[in-house]
C-alpha positions as CSV (number, residue, x, y, z in Angstrom):
1,M,46.7,-9.5,-10.2
2,T,43.6,-9.0,-8.2
3,V,41.4,-11.6,-7.0
4,K,37.8,-10.7,-7.5
5,K,35.7,-11.4,-4.8
6,I,33.0,-14.0,-5.0
7,P,29.7,-11.8,-2.9
8,M,28.3,-15.1,-0.6
9,R,25.0,-15.5,1.3
10,M,23.3,-17.6,3.6
11,C,20.3,-19.9,2.6
12,T,17.6,-19.0,5.0
13,G,16.2,-23.2,4.8
14,C,20.4,-25.0,5.3
15,H,21.9,-21.5,7.0
16,E,25.1,-22.3,4.3
17,M,27.0,-19.7,3.2
18,K,26.7,-20.3,-0.8
19,P,27.9,-18.3,-3.3
20,K,25.2,-16.3,-4.9
21,K,24.4,-17.3,-8.3
22,E,23.9,-20.5,-7.2
23,L,20.9,-19.1,-4.6
24,I,17.3,-17.8,-5.0
25,R,17.0,-14.3,-3.6
26,V,13.1,-14.4,-2.1
27,V,12.2,-11.0,-2.2
28,K,9.3,-9.0,-0.1
29,T,8.4,-5.7,-2.8
30,P,7.9,-2.8,-1.2
31,E,4.2,-3.3,-1.4
32,G,4.6,-6.2,0.7
33,E,4.3,-9.2,-1.8
34,I,6.5,-12.0,-1.8
35,K,7.5,-13.8,-5.3
36,L,11.3,-15.6,-6.4
37,D,13.1,-13.5,-8.0
38,F,15.3,-15.7,-10.3
39,T,16.8,-12.2,-12.1
40,G,17.9,-11.5,-8.8
41,K,17.3,-7.3,-9.9
42,L,13.7,-6.8,-8.5
43,N,13.3,-4.5,-5.9
44,G,12.7,-5.1,-2.2
45,R,14.7,-7.4,0.3
46,G,15.7,-10.0,-0.4
47,A,15.8,-13.8,1.2
48,Y,17.7,-16.4,-0.6
49,I,17.5,-20.7,-0.3
50,C,18.7,-22.9,-2.3
51,N,17.5,-24.0,-5.2
52,C,15.8,-27.5,-4.1
53,A,12.6,-28.4,-2.5
54,E,13.8,-29.5,0.7
55,C,15.4,-26.2,1.6
56,L,12.3,-24.2,1.6
57,K,10.4,-27.1,3.1
58,K,13.0,-26.3,6.1
59,A,12.7,-22.8,6.0
60,K,8.8,-23.3,6.3
61,K,9.4,-25.2,9.3
62,Q,11.1,-22.0,10.8
63,N,9.9,-20.2,9.9
64,S,12.7,-18.2,8.4
65,L,11.3,-16.0,5.8
66,S,8.4,-14.0,8.3
67,R,11.7,-13.8,10.4
68,A,13.9,-12.6,7.5
69,F,11.0,-9.6,6.0
70,S,9.6,-8.9,9.3
71,M,6.2,-9.6,8.3
72,A,4.0,-13.4,8.8
73,V,4.1,-15.5,5.9
74,S,1.4,-17.1,4.6
75,A,1.6,-20.7,3.7
76,E,0.1,-20.6,0.7
77,V,3.3,-18.1,-0.3
78,Y,5.0,-21.0,0.6
79,D,3.3,-23.7,-1.7
80,N,3.3,-20.8,-4.7
81,L,7.7,-20.8,-4.3
82,E,7.7,-23.9,-3.8
83,K,5.8,-24.3,-7.0
84,A,8.0,-21.6,-9.3
85,L,11.0,-23.7,-7.5
86,S,9.4,-26.4,-8.9
87,E,7.8,-25.5,-13.1
88,A,12.0,-23.7,-12.6
89,N,13.3,-27.2,-12.1
90,G,11.4,-29.1,-14.8
C-alpha cells in the first residue's frame, strides 16, 4: 500500500507550511501581470498565500511578493489581490 504524498507550500505571509490545496496561488504571468490563481493552473511563477486577508497584509508589509517574483509589486496590485480575496471569501 502506497501513501499519497501531499504537496506542501509555504505561505508568503505567515511563513507556515500548509497543504497546497489550502492556499491560494498568486502568479506572475509571462507578461509580468500579477493575478490570483484559484485553479492553480495559470502559466507563470507562483507564490502561495493563506486564504485570509491577514496573511496578505503581512506579505505586503514584508514585501514578500516582490522578493518571490524578483520585481517591484505596487500597492495597487496588493489592493486588487485584497479585493479579489474578499470577493472569493464572500
